[in-house]
Every structure is written in C-alpha cells, then in structure tokens.
TIVO-2410 file (N, C-alpha, C; in nm, 3 decimals):
# residues 61
REC num residu      c1      c2      c3 atome chaine
REC   1      X  -0.683  -0.341  -0.064     N      A
REC   1      X  -0.695  -0.435   0.053    CA      A
REC   1      X  -0.595  -0.557   0.040     C      A
REC   2      X  -0.577  -0.599  -0.077     N      A
REC   2      X  -0.503  -0.718  -0.093    CA      A
REC   2      X  -0.344  -0.681  -0.058     C      A
REC   3      X  -0.307  -0.561  -0.083     N      A
REC   3      X  -0.163  -0.525  -0.048    CA      A
REC   3      X  -0.156  -0.533   0.112     C      A
REC   4      X  -0.258  -0.477   0.173     N      A
REC   4      X  -0.255  -0.470   0.315    CA      A
REC   4      X  -0.258  -0.613   0.373     C      A
REC   5      X  -0.323  -0.711   0.319     N      A
REC   5      X  -0.320  -0.853   0.357    CA      A
REC   5      X  -0.178  -0.898   0.345     C      A
REC   6      X  -0.110  -0.880   0.235     N      A
REC   6      X   0.025  -0.923   0.199    CA      A
REC   6      X   0.119  -0.852   0.303     C      A
REC   7      X   0.096  -0.738   0.341     N      A
REC   7      X   0.180  -0.657   0.434    CA      A
REC   7      X   0.180  -0.722   0.556     C      A
REC   8      X   0.051  -0.764   0.608     N      A
REC   8      X   0.034  -0.824   0.737    CA      A
REC   8      X   0.101  -0.956   0.760     C      A
REC   9      X   0.094  -1.033   0.644     N      A
REC   9      X   0.140  -1.171   0.641    CA      A
REC   9      X   0.310  -1.152   0.643     C      A
REC  10      X   0.352  -1.064   0.575     N      A
REC  10      X   0.492  -1.026   0.567    CA      A
REC  10      X   0.551  -0.986   0.706     C      A
REC  11      X   0.463  -0.920   0.782     N      A
REC  11      X   0.512  -0.868   0.917    CA      A
REC  11      X   0.494  -0.980   1.015     C      A
REC  12      X   0.435  -1.094   0.984     N      A
REC  12      X   0.430  -1.195   1.086    CA      A
REC  12      X   0.296  -1.237   1.122     C      A
REC  13      X   0.183  -1.166   1.089     N      A
REC  13      X   0.060  -1.215   1.112    CA      A
REC  13      X   0.016  -1.329   1.024     C      A
REC  14      X  -0.043  -1.429   1.102     N      A
REC  14      X  -0.070  -1.550   1.018    CA      A
REC  14      X  -0.192  -1.621   1.050     C      A
REC  15      X  -0.293  -1.552   1.099     N      A
REC  15      X  -0.417  -1.608   1.110    CA      A
REC  15      X  -0.528  -1.526   1.061     C      A
REC  16      X  -0.635  -1.573   1.007     N      A
REC  16      X  -0.743  -1.500   0.947    CA      A
REC  16      X  -0.797  -1.392   1.034     C      A
REC  17      X  -0.812  -1.422   1.166     N      A
REC  17      X  -0.872  -1.327   1.262    CA      A
REC  17      X  -0.781  -1.221   1.286     C      A
REC  18      X  -0.649  -1.243   1.306     N      A
REC  18      X  -0.557  -1.132   1.325    CA      A
REC  18      X  -0.545  -1.039   1.205     C      A
REC  19      X  -0.528  -1.112   1.085     N      A
REC  19      X  -0.515  -1.027   0.972    CA      A
REC  19      X  -0.636  -0.931   0.939     C      A
REC  20      X  -0.757  -0.993   0.961     N      A
REC  20      X  -0.881  -0.920   0.949    CA      A
REC  20      X  -0.880  -0.810   1.038     C      A
REC  21      X  -0.850  -0.818   1.172     N      A
REC  21      X  -0.846  -0.698   1.259    CA      A
REC  21      X  -0.749  -0.612   1.216     C      A
REC  22      X  -0.633  -0.647   1.179     N      A
REC  22      X  -0.532  -0.545   1.137    CA      A
REC  22      X  -0.571  -0.459   1.010     C      A
REC  23      X  -0.637  -0.516   0.915     N      A
REC  23      X  -0.668  -0.454   0.786    CA      A
REC  23      X  -0.815  -0.399   0.798     C      A
REC  24      X  -0.892  -0.425   0.899     N      A
REC  24      X  -1.025  -0.375   0.916    CA      A
REC  24      X  -1.123  -0.412   0.828     C      A
REC  25      X  -1.114  -0.549   0.797     N      A
REC  25      X  -1.217  -0.611   0.715    CA      A
REC  25      X  -1.279  -0.739   0.781     C      A
REC  26      X  -1.388  -0.784   0.732     N      A
REC  26      X  -1.443  -0.911   0.788    CA      A
REC  26      X  -1.360  -1.028   0.759     C      A
REC  27      X  -1.370  -1.122   0.849     N      A
REC  27      X  -1.300  -1.248   0.825    CA      A
REC  27      X  -1.332  -1.316   0.688     C      A
REC  28      X  -1.469  -1.321   0.652     N      A
REC  28      X  -1.495  -1.361   0.523    CA      A
REC  28      X  -1.428  -1.307   0.405     C      A
REC  29      X  -1.418  -1.170   0.402     N      A
REC  29      X  -1.353  -1.087   0.313    CA      A
REC  29      X  -1.213  -1.119   0.299     C      A
REC  30      X  -1.156  -1.134   0.414     N      A
REC  30      X  -1.003  -1.168   0.414    CA      A
REC  30      X  -0.975  -1.307   0.355     C      A
REC  31      X  -1.060  -1.403   0.405     N      A
REC  31      X  -1.052  -1.541   0.363    CA      A
REC  31      X  -1.072  -1.556   0.197     C      A
REC  32      X  -1.170  -1.478   0.144     N      A
REC  32      X  -1.188  -1.479   0.005    CA      A
REC  32      X  -1.056  -1.431  -0.057     C      A
REC  33      X  -0.994  -1.318  -0.012     N      A
REC  33      X  -0.883  -1.267  -0.075    CA      A
REC  33      X  -0.763  -1.368  -0.067     C      A
REC  34      X  -0.751  -1.424   0.056     N      A
REC  34      X  -0.643  -1.524   0.081    CA      A
REC  34      X  -0.661  -1.639  -0.022     C      A
REC  35      X  -0.779  -1.687  -0.037     N      A
REC  35      X  -0.806  -1.801  -0.130    CA      A
REC  35      X  -0.743  -1.753  -0.280     C      A
REC  36      X  -0.782  -1.645  -0.315     N      A
REC  36      X  -0.740  -1.590  -0.441    CA      A
REC  36      X  -0.590  -1.584  -0.445     C      A
REC  37      X  -0.531  -1.530  -0.347     N      A
REC  37      X  -0.370  -1.523  -0.342    CA      A
REC  37      X  -0.328  -1.667  -0.338     C      A
REC  38      X  -0.387  -1.764  -0.269     N      A
REC  38      X  -0.337  -1.909  -0.288    CA      A
REC  38      X  -0.346  -1.960  -0.420     C      A
REC  39      X  -0.456  -1.931  -0.493     N      A
REC  39      X  -0.480  -1.974  -0.621    CA      A
REC  39      X  -0.364  -1.936  -0.721     C      A
REC  40      X  -0.318  -1.818  -0.713     N      A
REC  40      X  -0.204  -1.765  -0.792    CA      A
REC  40      X  -0.075  -1.792  -0.741     C      A
REC  41      X  -0.066  -1.852  -0.622     N      A
REC  41      X   0.068  -1.896  -0.573    CA      A
REC  41      X   0.142  -1.792  -0.484     C      A
REC  42      X   0.083  -1.689  -0.445     N      A
REC  42      X   0.147  -1.586  -0.361    CA      A
REC  42      X   0.143  -1.615  -0.218     C      A
REC  43      X   0.052  -1.697  -0.178     N      A
REC  43      X   0.021  -1.738  -0.036    CA      A
REC  43      X   0.003  -1.890  -0.030     C      A
REC  44      X   0.056  -1.940   0.068     N      A
REC  44      X   0.011  -2.087   0.105    CA      A
REC  44      X  -0.025  -2.106   0.247     C      A
REC  45      X  -0.108  -2.202   0.257     N      A
REC  45      X  -0.157  -2.234   0.385    CA      A
REC  45      X  -0.084  -2.343   0.451     C      A
REC  46      X  -0.046  -2.341   0.572     N      A
REC  46      X   0.032  -2.440   0.638    CA      A
REC  46      X  -0.049  -2.491   0.763     C      A
REC  47      X  -0.025  -2.617   0.789     N      A
REC  47      X  -0.078  -2.673   0.923    CA      A
REC  47      X   0.041  -2.749   0.983     C      A
REC  48      X   0.058  -2.734   1.106     N      A
REC  48      X   0.166  -2.814   1.175    CA      A
REC  48      X   0.093  -2.896   1.287     C      A
REC  49      X   0.092  -3.024   1.245     N      A
REC  49      X   0.016  -3.121   1.331    CA      A
REC  49      X   0.080  -3.145   1.455     C      A
REC  50      X   0.203  -3.110   1.478     N      A
REC  50      X   0.259  -3.140   1.610    CA      A
REC  50      X   0.232  -3.036   1.720     C      A
REC  51      X   0.171  -2.918   1.674     N      A
REC  51      X   0.129  -2.815   1.766    CA      A
REC  51      X  -0.014  -2.855   1.815     C      A
REC  52      X  -0.040  -2.846   1.936     N      A
REC  52      X  -0.182  -2.877   1.987    CA      A
REC  52      X  -0.282  -2.799   1.915     C      A
REC  53      X  -0.267  -2.669   1.913     N      A
REC  53      X  -0.370  -2.573   1.852    CA      A
REC  53      X  -0.387  -2.614   1.698     C      A
REC  54      X  -0.296  -2.664   1.628     N      A
REC  54      X  -0.324  -2.698   1.493    CA      A
REC  54      X  -0.394  -2.827   1.480     C      A
REC  55      X  -0.405  -2.902   1.575     N      A
REC  55      X  -0.483  -3.029   1.573    CA      A
REC  55      X  -0.636  -3.001   1.562     C      A
REC  56      X  -0.660  -2.873   1.606     N      A
REC  56      X  -0.810  -2.825   1.601    CA      A
REC  56      X  -0.830  -2.760   1.474     C      A
REC  57      X  -0.779  -2.793   1.368     N      A
REC  57      X  -0.795  -2.734   1.238    CA      A
REC  57      X  -0.760  -2.584   1.224     C      A
REC  58      X  -0.646  -2.553   1.296     N      A
REC  58      X  -0.610  -2.411   1.297    CA      A
REC  58      X  -0.508  -2.396   1.181     C      A
REC  59      X  -0.527  -2.307   1.093     N      A
REC  59      X  -0.440  -2.282   0.983    CA      A
REC  59      X  -0.371  -2.153   1.000     C      A
REC  60      X  -0.248  -2.154   0.945     N      A
REC  60      X  -0.171  -2.017   0.931    CA      A
REC  60      X  -0.140  -1.994   0.787     C      A
REC  61      X  -0.100  -1.867   0.754     N      A
REC  61      X  -0.078  -1.827   0.619    CA      A
REC  61      X   0.074  -1.766   0.617     C      A
***
C-alpha cells in the first residue's frame, strides 16, 4: 500500500481524499501511512496560505 501511495503522489495526487480513493483505502489508513512517510522524510506536507482553499486548513502532500 505504501508504494501505491507514493505512486499517487508522484503522479500528482496531493490530497488525502484523492489518494485514498485511488488506492482503495480509508482516509485514516492513508493518513497514518503518510505520517510515517513524513517521519522518515520521504513525504512533506505543504500549505499555501495565499490560496483560498488552503486558508481552511487544506493540506497537500
């Protein structure tokens, strides 16, 4: 599953909801995996405060 998540991020998917739909897992499962990937430095979370949707605590990976 982790490889599938990384593949989705590499292909341009950048939200938990979209990634979870593409890999066929629950949001919470994908979030857990993303947190582990962030801990080891393979993935980082970004927020762009200049975009309206990101002012509502919308994160991308």
